[in-house]
C-alpha positions as CSV (number, residue, x, y, z in Angstrom):
1,M,-45.1,145.4,-103.3
2,P,-44.9,149.0,-102.0
3,R,-46.0,149.7,-98.4
4,Y,-48.7,152.3,-98.6
5,W,-49.0,155.0,-95.7
6,F,-52.3,156.2,-96.5
7,R,-55.7,154.7,-97.8
8,Q,-58.8,156.2,-99.6
9,K,-61.3,158.3,-97.7
10,T,-64.4,156.6,-98.0
11,F,-66.4,159.9,-98.6
12,G,-64.9,162.7,-100.6
13,Y,-61.5,163.3,-102.1
14,G,-58.2,162.3,-100.9
15,A,-56.4,160.0,-98.3
16,T,-56.1,159.5,-94.4
17,P,-53.2,158.0,-92.7
18,N,-53.1,154.3,-92.6
19,T,-50.0,153.6,-91.1
20,W,-47.3,155.1,-88.3
21,Q,-45.3,156.9,-91.2
22,G,-48.5,158.3,-92.7
23,W,-49.4,159.4,-89.1
24,L,-45.4,160.7,-88.5
25,L,-45.7,162.8,-91.9
26,T,-49.0,164.3,-91.1
27,I,-48.0,165.3,-87.4
28,A,-44.5,166.7,-88.9
29,S,-46.0,168.7,-91.5
30,L,-48.4,170.2,-88.5
31,A,-45.7,170.9,-86.7
32,L,-43.7,172.5,-89.4
33,L,-46.8,174.6,-90.3
34,F,-47.4,175.9,-86.7
35,A,-43.4,176.7,-86.6
36,V,-44.0,178.8,-89.7
37,V,-47.0,180.6,-88.6
38,L,-45.5,181.2,-84.8
39,L,-42.0,182.7,-86.6
40,G,-43.7,185.2,-88.8
41,P,-44.1,187.5,-86.3
42,A,-40.7,187.8,-85.3
43,I,-39.9,189.0,-88.8
44,R,-39.7,192.6,-88.8
45,D,-40.2,193.9,-92.5
46,N,-44.1,193.2,-93.6
47,A,-43.1,192.1,-97.0
48,L,-40.5,189.3,-96.1
49,R,-43.2,188.3,-93.5
50,V,-45.9,187.8,-95.8
51,L,-43.3,185.9,-98.1
52,W,-41.8,183.8,-95.3
53,M,-45.7,182.7,-94.3
54,V,-47.0,182.2,-98.4
55,L,-43.9,180.1,-98.9
56,G,-43.6,178.2,-95.9
57,I,-47.2,177.1,-96.0
58,A,-47.4,176.7,-99.7
59,I,-44.2,174.3,-99.7
60,T,-45.2,172.2,-96.5
61,L,-48.7,172.0,-97.9
62,G,-47.4,170.8,-101.5
63,V,-44.8,168.6,-100.5
64,Y,-47.2,167.0,-97.9
65,T,-49.9,166.8,-100.6
66,F,-47.6,165.2,-103.1
67,I,-46.3,162.4,-100.6
68,A,-49.7,161.6,-99.3
69,W,-50.7,161.5,-103.3
70,R,-47.9,158.7,-104.2
71,K,-48.2,156.9,-101.0
72,T,-52.2,156.3,-101.3
73,E,-53.2,152.6,-102.5
74,G,-55.4,153.2,-105.4
75,G,-54.6,157.0,-106.0
76,W,-57.1,159.6,-105.2
77,Q,-60.4,159.6,-106.6
78,W,-63.7,161.1,-105.8
79,R,-65.9,158.4,-103.5
80,S,-69.3,158.6,-102.5
81,G,-69.0,156.0,-99.6
82,S,-70.0,152.8,-101.9
83,D,-67.4,150.2,-103.0
84,D,-66.1,151.3,-106.1
């Protein structure tokens, strides 16, 4: 039986951290996003800077979303607050 790191949100679509592993993943992803954004201006070439920012943000959010989706009990679905 796998241990899930996230639980479904009560309202809306997605999940919220439920264990220390989920919170660690969330905090680490935010730290990586801040690092990408803060290091971007240090790149002199404008095209390379934009590429760094777009790829860094997309990869970080993509990996975080995939792991959160896989580690959510019951998967993601739209919820309206009632017990489904």
